[in-house]
KEDO-932118 format. One record per residue (C-alpha): residue in three letters; chain; x, y, z. Coordinates in steps of 0.02 Angstrom, whole numbers. Each point is the difference from the previous one (the first is absolute). Example, Ala and Ser with C-alpha at 12.3 -4.5 7.8 and 13.67 -1.06 7.14 Angstrom:
 residuo cadena     px     py     pz
     ALA      A    615   -225    390
     SER      A     69    172    -33
//
This chain:
 residuo cadena     px     py     pz
     MET      A   2855   -504    477
     VAL      A    -73     87    151
     ASN      A   -133   -101     91
     PHE      A   -138    115     59
     TRP      A   -101   -140     78
     GLY      A      6      4    189
     LYS      A    -39   -150    109
     ARG      A   -173     64     45
     GLN      A    -44     33   -183
     ARG      A     58   -173    -51
     LYS      A   -109    -81    131
     GLN      A   -148    104    -58
     VAL      A     31    -62   -177
     ALA      A      4   -180     60
     VAL      A   -165     20     91
     SER      A    -79     90   -148
     VAL      A     58   -137   -119
     SER      A    -72   -133    115
     VAL      A   -169     87      0
     ALA      A     11     31   -188
     LEU      A     25   -186    -30
     LEU      A   -156    -36    100
     VAL      A   -102    129    -94
     LEU      A     60    -68   -167
     ALA      A    -59   -172     53
     TRP      A   -167     67     59
     VAL      A    -48    101   -152
     GLY      A    104    -80   -137
     SER      A    137     90    -94
     THR      A    -70    175     31
     PRO      A   -132     76    114
     GLY      A   -170     33    -80
     PHE      A    -42    168    -77
     GLY      A    -63    125    127
     GLN      A     71    -98    144
     SER      A    168     59     65
     LEU      A    139   -109     64
     GLN      A    -11     86    168
     SER      A   -184    -46     19
     ARG      A     44   -183    -26
     ILE      A    138     12    131
     ASP      A   -123     80    122
     GLU      A   -123   -143    -29
     LEU      A    137   -128     37
     ASN      A     49     84    162
     GLU      A   -181     -3     58
     LEU      A    -19   -189    -23
     PRO      A    -24    -99    162
     CYS      A    160    -74     68
     CYS      A     33   -176    -71
     ASP      A   -150     11   -117
     TYR      A     69    -27   -175
     SER      A   -157    -65    -83
     LYS      A     -9    155   -111
     VAL      A    185      6    -43
     PRO      A     51   -105   -152
     GLY      A    164    -92     -7
     ILE      A     21    -27    187
     VAL      A     74   -173     39
     TRP      A     64     25    178
     ALA      A    -17    121    146
     GLY      A     79     -4    171
     ASN      A    100     89    134
     ASN      A    169    -89    -16
     PRO      A    105     81   -137
     ARG      A    128   -142     -7
     MET      A    -42   -139   -120
     THR      A    102   -142    -76
     PHE      A     16    -16   -188
     ALA      A    -91   -167     11
     GLN      A   -148     83     87
     LEU      A     -3    145   -124
     ALA      A     -2   -121   -147
     ALA      A   -138   -106     77
     TYR      A   -115    149     37
     CYS      A      9     64   -179
     ALA      A      8   -166    -95
     PRO      A   -119    -34   -146
     ILE      A   -117   -139    -53
     VAL      A     57    -87   -160
     TRP      A   -136    -69   -114
     TYR      A     30   -126   -140
     SER      A    -94    -49   -155
     PRO      A    -89   -169     18
     ASP      A    106    -59   -148
     GLU      A    169     55     69
     PRO      A    119   -142    -53
     LEU      A    101      1    162
     LEU      A   -156    -30    104
     GLU      A     -4   -176    -72
     GLY      A   -185    -10     43
     ALA      A     23     55    180
     SER      A   -120    118     89
     GLY      A    -32     65    175
     LYS      A    127    -52    131
     ASP      A     90   -115   -123
     ILE      A     74    143   -102
     LEU      A    190      4     11
     ILE      A     42    154   -104
     PRO      A     88    123      3
     GLU      A    150   -112     34
     SER      A    161     11    100
     MET      A    152     56    -99
     PRO      A    111   -145    -58
     PHE      A    144     38    119
     GLU      A   -114     -2    154
     GLU      A    -84   -136    101
     ASP      A   -168    -59    -67
     THR      A   -119    -12    149
     GLY      A   -146    -64   -103
     ALA      A    -95    165     14
     SER      A    -32    151   -109
     ILE      A    136    133     20
     VAL      A      1    188    -33
     TYR      A    158    103     20
     TYR      A     10    181     58
     ARG      A    126    141    -14
     VAL      A     -4    165     96
     ARG      A     79     94   -144
     THR      A     -5    179     68
     VAL      A    -25     81    170
     LEU      A    -35    186    -14
     HIS      A     56     77    165
     GLN      A     16    171     78
     GLU      A    165     93    -11
     GLY      A    137    -61    114
     GLU      A   -104   -147     64
     GLU      A     67   -139   -112
     ASP      A     63   -102    148
     LYS      A   -166     21     90
     ALA      A   -114    -45   -146
     TYR      A     84   -167    -36
     VAL      A     94   -122    111
     PRO      A     76   -155    -84
     GLY      A    -53   -166     74
     ASN      A    115   -116     97
     TYR      A    -56   -156    -93
     GLY      A    -49     65   -171
     ARG      A   -122    116    -82
     ASP      A   -157    -74     79
     ASP      A     46     73    170
     SER      A     66    166    -66
     ILE      A    -95    144     79
     ILE      A    -86    149    -80
     ASP      A    -49    142    116
     LEU      A   -155     89    -62
     GLU      A     31    152    109
     HIS      A    147     45   -112
     THR      A    -70    -69   -164
     THR      A   -110     90   -126
     ALA      A    -24   -126   -140
     ILE      A     54   -174    -57
     ASP      A     22    -94   -164
     LEU      A    -49   -180     33
     ASP      A     14   -130   -139
     TYR      A    -64   -178    -15
     PHE      A     75   -134   -113
     PHE      A    -80   -157    -68
     TYR      A    107   -144    -66
     TYR      A    -57   -135   -122
     HIS      A    116   -136    -63
     ARG      A    -63     30   -177
     GLU      A   -122     99   -107
     VAL      A    -88    -60   -157
     GLY      A    -59     82   -160
     LEU      A     89    118   -117
     GLY      A    181     20     55
     GLY      A    -22   -125    142
     HIS      A    151    -28    111
     GLU      A     54    -71    167
     HIS      A     22     98    163
     ASP      A   -140    125    -25
     THR      A      6    138    131
     GLU      A   -138    131     11
     ALA      A    -29    144    120
     ALA      A   -119    130     71
     PHE      A     59    166     74
     PHE      A    -94     82    145
     LYS      A     19    180     56
     ILE      A    -38     16    186
     GLY      A    -31    163     92
     VAL      A     24     23    188
     TRP      A   -134    104     87
     LYS      A     38     71    172
     ARG      A   -146     64    104
     GLU      A     55    115    139
     ASN      A   -174      2     79
     CYS      A    -24   -189     11
     GLU      A     97    -90    137
     ASP      A    -70   -175    -34
     CYS      A     26      3   -190
     ARG      A    138    126    -21
     TYR      A     72    -85   -156
     ALA      A    -81    -70   -155
     LEU      A     61    -81   -161
     LEU      A    -96     32   -160
     ILE      A     26    -63   -176
     THR      A     -4    146   -121
     SER      A     34    -92   -163
     VAL      A     38   -174    -67
     THR      A     90    -44   -161
     GLY      A    -14   -174    -74
     LYS      A    151    -32   -111
     ALA      A    -29    -76   -172
     HIS      A    131    -73   -116
     GLY      A    145    109     51
     LEU      A    -54    164    -81
     ARG      A    -53    144    113
     TRP      A   -124     67   -129
     PHE      A    -97   -164     20
     ASP      A    -15     27    189
     ASN      A   -172    -24     75
     THR      A     -7    145    124
     LEU      A   -142     38    118
     ASP      A    -11    157    107
     VAL      A    -96    -59    152
     ASP      A   -166     86     39
     ASP      A   -156    -29    105
     GLN      A    -61   -139   -116
     THR      A    157   -105     24
     LEU      A    -29   -162     95
     LEU      A    146    -59    104
     PRO      A    101   -109     10
     MET      A     46     48   -177
     THR      A    -45   -135   -125
     LEU      A    120    -39   -141
     LEU      A    -65    -95   -151
     VAL      A    136   -115    -69
     GLU      A      9    -21   -189
     GLU      A    -26   -179    -55
     GLY      A    164    -84    -46
     LYS      A     98    163    -12
     HIS      A    -30     61    180
     ALA      A     -4    189    -24
     SER      A    -84     87    149
     CYS      A   -155    108    -20
     THR      A    -87    100    138
     ASP      A   -183    -41     35
     LYS      A    -69    147    100
     ASN      A   -165    -77     54
     ALA      A     61   -182      4
     ASP      A   -137    -60   -119
     GLY      A    115   -105   -109
     TYR      A    -25    108   -155
     TYR      A    120    126    -75
     THR      A    -86    166    -38
     PRO      A    115    129    -83
     GLY      A    -14    172     79
     PHE      A    -66    -76    161
     ASP      A    121   -138     50
     VAL      A    141     98    -82
     ASN      A    -16    189     -1
     ARG      A    170     62    -58
     ARG      A     60    -10   -181
     VAL      A   -153   -104    -43
     ASN      A     34    -11   -187
     ASP      A    172    -73     32
     ALA      A    -44   -112    147
     TRP      A     20   -183    -43
     GLY      A   -153    -55     97
     LEU      A    -27   -187      1
     ARG      A     26   -102   -159
     ASP      A    -29   -183     40
     ILE      A     -3    -39   -186
     MET      A    189     25     -7
     ARG      A     13   -177     69
     SER      A    -60    -63   -171
     GLY      A    160     64    -82
     ALA      A    -81    146    -93
     LEU      A     66    176     24
     TYR      A   -125    139     35
     THR      A     86    167     31
     GLY      A   -139    119    -49
     LYS      A   -133     71    113
     PHE      A    -72   -114    136
     GLU      A   -167    -80    -42
     SER      A   -114    -88    124
     TRP      A     10   -166    -94
     MET      A    186     -9     40
     ALA      A    -34    -40    184
     LYS      A    -87   -150     79
     VAL      A   -119      3    148
     ARG      A     81    -41    168
     TRP      A    -75   -121    128
     ASP      A     11     28    188
     GLU      A     88   -167     32
     HIS      A    152     55   -101
     ARG      A     45    142    118
     VAL      A    153    -13    113
     PHE      A     -8    108    156
     PRO      A    135     97     94
     PRO      A     52    -46    178
     LEU      A    -88    149     80
     PRO      A     49     24    185
     HIS      A   -137    -28    129
     ASP      A    -14    187     37
     SER      A    -17     46   -184
     LEU      A   -142    121    -41
     LEU      A    -36   -107   -154
     ARG      A     -6   -174     75
     GLU      A   -180      0     62
     ARG      A    -75     14   -175
     LEU      A     89   -160    -52
     THR      A    -45    -97    158
     GLU      A   -147   -122     13
     ASP      A    -53    -81    165
     GLY      A    164     53     79
     GLU      A    110    -74   -137
     TYR      A    102    109   -117
     ALA      A    -14    -46   -185
     PRO      A    -83   -168     37
     ASP      A    -14    -53   -182
     ASN      A    159     72    -74
     ALA      A    188    -25      7
     VAL      A    101    126    101
     TYR      A    176     36    -62
     GLU      A    157     21    103
     ILE      A     97    163    -14
     ARG      A    189     14    -11
     PRO      A    126    139    -29
     LEU      A     77      6   -174
     ALA      A    178    -64     16
     GLN      A    158     63    -83
     ALA      A     13   -172    -80
     ALA      A   -149     43   -111
     TYR      A    110    125    -94
     GLU      A    151   -116     -4
     TYR      A    -90   -154    -65
     LYS      A     43     12   -185
     PRO      A   -154    -89    -74
     MET      A   -112    129     85
     ALA      A    103    154    -42
     PRO      A    -93     51   -160
     TYR      A   -168     -4     91
     ILE      A     42     88    163
     GLY      A    137    121    -53
     ASP      A   -124    126    -71
     LYS      A    -93     13    167
     GLY      A    134     83    104
     THR      A    157    -61     87
     ASP      A     68    -50    169
     PRO      A     44     60    131
     TRP      A   -160     64     77
     PRO      A    -71    105     76
     ALA      A     59    164    -75
     LEU      A    -16    142    125
     VAL      A    -60    161    -80
     GLU      A      2    163     96
     LEU      A   -152    113     -9
     ASN      A     64    179     11
     ASP      A   -116     92   -120
     TRP      A   -149    -25   -114
     ASN      A    114    -47   -145
     SER      A     57   -158     87
     PHE      A   -181    -46     31
     ALA      A    -45     35   -182
     ARG      A    142   -111    -59
     TRP      A    -67   -140    108
     MET      A   -177     21    -67
     GLU      A     55     11   -182
     VAL      A     44   -170    -74
     GLU      A     29     47   -182
     SER      A    169     40    -75
     PHE      A     11    164    -95
     VAL      A    150    -58   -101
     LYS      A    -93   -152    -67
     SER      A   -145    112    -52
     LEU      A    107     87   -131
     SER      A    -15    -52   -182
     LEU      A    138     45   -123
     ALA      A    -10    -50   -183
     TYR      A     71     29   -173
     ARG      A   -132     91   -105
     TYR      A    -28      9   -187
     ASP      A   -142     95    -86
     GLY      A     91     49   -159
     ASP      A    133     81    109
     HIS      A    115    -88    122
     GLY      A     -5     43    184
     PHE      A    -43    -66    173
     SER      A   -146     12    121
     LEU      A    -14      2    188
     VAL      A   -154    -42    106
     PHE      A     -1     40    186
     PRO      A   -129     16    141
     LEU      A   -123    144      0
     PHE      A     59     55    173
     ILE      A    182    -27    -51
     VAL      A     40   -119    145
     LYS      A   -171    -81     18
     ASN      A   -118    -83   -121
     TYR      A   -178     65    -18
     GLU      A   -134   -133    -23
     GLU      A   -159     61    -86
     LYS      A   -135    -69    114
     MET      A   -144     -6   -124
     THR      A     88   -112   -126
     GLY      A    142    -73    102
     GLY      A    136     59   -120
     TYR      A    140    126     25
     LEU      A     31    180    -50
     THR      A    183     38    -37
     HIS      A    113    124    -87
     ARG      A     70    -51   -170
     ILE      A    133    106    -82
     TYR      A    103    -29   -157
     PHE      A    145     77    -94
     LYS      A     31    -32   -185
     ASP      A     64     68   -168
     LYS      A    173     74    -30
     ASN      A     97     23    163
     LEU      A   -162    -47     90
     ARG      A    -64    175    -32
     ASP      A   -186    -44     -4
     PHE      A    -87    -22    167
     GLY      A   -170    -67     48
     TRP      A    -97    -19    162
     MET      A   -154   -110     22
     LEU      A   -116    -53    137
     HIS      A     13   -188    -16
     TYR      A   -132   -128     53
     PRO      A     31   -189      4
     PRO      A   -139   -109     76
     SER      A    127   -107     93
     ALA      A    185    -19     36
     SER      A     16   -189    -18
     ARG      A   -111    -76   -136
     TRP      A    104    -75   -139
     LEU      A   -111     83   -132
     ASP      A    -74    168     43
     SER      A    -72    155    -82
     TYR      A     55    178     35
     PHE      A    -59    178    -35
     SER      A    105    159      0
     ALA      A    -39    183    -36
     GLY      A    106    156     13
     VAL      A    106    129    -89
     GLU      A    148    -12   -120
     TRP      A    126    136    -40
     ASP      A     65    -37   -175
     VAL      A    155     93    -62
     VAL      A    -10     24   -190
     ASP      A    144     51   -114
     LEU      A    -38    155   -106
     PRO      A     64     33   -177
     GLU      A    169     82    -21
     GLY      A    -10    189      6
     SER      A   -139      2    130
     GLU      A     18    119    145
     ASN      A     12   -147    121
     PRO      A     71   -171    -44
     THR      A   -140    -92     91
     ARG      A   -171     24     74
     THR      A    -91    -94    138
     ASP      A   -176    -62    -33
     THR      A   -111    -49    146
     HIS      A   -127   -139    -29
     PHE      A   -129    -95     99
     VAL      A     40   -186    -17
     LEU      A   -103   -154     36
     GLU      A     65   -178      4
     THR      A    -75   -171     33
     GLY      A     56   -177    -24
     ILE      A     56   -159     89
     LYS      A    145    -49    110
     LEU      A     74   -175     15
     ARG      A     92    -34    163
     PHE      A    124   -139     36
     ASN      A     55    -53    174
     LEU      A    181    -55    -12
     PHE      A     21    -58    181
     TYR      A    -13   -185    -41
     THR      A    107      9   -157
     PRO      A    190      3    -29
     LEU      A    -21    191     -9
     ARG      A    -65     11    179
     PHE      A    140    122     45
     MET      A    -96    131   -100
     SER      A   -143    -14    125
     LYS      A    107     93    126
     VAL      A    -31    155   -106
     THR      A   -186    -22    -29
     ASP      A   -130   -137     16
     TYR      A    -44     -2   -185
     TRP      A     76     29   -171
     GLY      A   -112     24   -150
     ILE      A    -60     76   -162
     ARG      A   -125    140    -25
     ILE      A    -87     13   -170
     GLY      A   -117    147    -32
     ILE      A    -75    128   -117
     ARG      A     24    186     30
     ASN      A    -97    144    -75
     VAL      A     40    187      0
     GLY      A   -138    128     30
     ALA      A   -140     18    124
     PHE      A   -156     13   -109
     GLU      A     79    -32   -168
     ILE      A    112   -149    -32
     ASN      A    147     68    -98
     LYS      A    115   -150      2
     LEU      A    -12   -184     50
     ILE      A    165    -81     50
     TYR      A     44   -174     59
     VAL      A    102     -4    162
     LEU      A    117   -138     58
     GLU      A     85     -3    170
     ILE      A    113   -137     68
     GLY      A     71      2    176
     GLY      A    -23    -34    183
     GLY      A   -136     48    123
     ILE      A   -173    -43     60
     PHE      A    -88    148    -84
//
């Protein structure tokens, strides 16, 4: 393949992507109507040097582009906030809190521990060796050079020796994934470089559709606060750090599927439907554990009283995630679904496609749904994203719009297309609604001019879908194909204004939709 991208063009792309990341953080996922992207960029360039009070997501600014991994992790690290009834607290509060814990193969220093992983460094073309320099003594002193870096995937891990409630087990390992943009200001000598958090994803129970994802905006209070589910320890973003989970505010991507915060799971009951406010308990300030923010952090002053940082709360230590975490067999089922060693992965930015792949976290393959279909005739159906390679979330209701096609009858000669709407992609019991067109091939009597004719009908279908997650079952190998397998039961009618025929529909197969 011929590469038409010259060195100058690639650098322009890297700079444009850096600015685009900043704009996305400033205005949310898209700029407002009537306000162009360029106008936002012009506003940013006119800001006073080193004044980031109006720029959301900024966690560090400075003139030295070289930073150790340990420093990077400390500048971006979150606050973790527990329920007052968290079993592992054992009644502790304030500075006496000793969770999250050190992993079992490491030294226990008697302090709270959070682990980090610099999963991805997105660098400019040909500058892999300049963007990242391995450390002499380990990952803590590895160097990232912001001059040659455009974006970073930075992950945090939280270890607990056990979880309680439904499906409770030992060696619980939870995580939160941060996307970090690098902003370079050519016209600011004192604060030439800045790090900004563009989005945060709190992982929940090993299924990506349960992710609690927040796109950072001007209402986000940093350091990022993560609410920790009582007993089960799933992580949930808390945009304004008020200790309450508010769907659509604290999580603003895939809201209907987001797990949220379900402290009631500790009781042993399973609630996999839509989040309700009664599922989460109120948090108290004394059950927060603070990050070890460096002294020059832009965020440290807000958490300092009378010259003392976090005077009433525990402050955790931060460590790099070791290879041993993946090799320690008792932990393998709980950390293996969150990525692998070695890290970091160095990803070259040479066009907008590589940037888009970094921004997009969903898997197209796992968004496909393929099923056996029976509605009086045998056949199969296929559901796939509306934009073919990208899902479309309907913002008003939080569900998805997808294509749904099916083939049935003799030699699969009948064909139907529907616009398909499911309210979610992860609830175990869900409704669905489909409408479209069917082309039905009908056999004609012997002696007719043509052996068959094709009738075109408007079709409408509605019903329920039952989904089953097989990851924690002996059939977990089937999860490599799709997150869910399930059954769809519905009623279909033919005709737009007149109902000509009601038919029961049964589909059995794999897929979220």
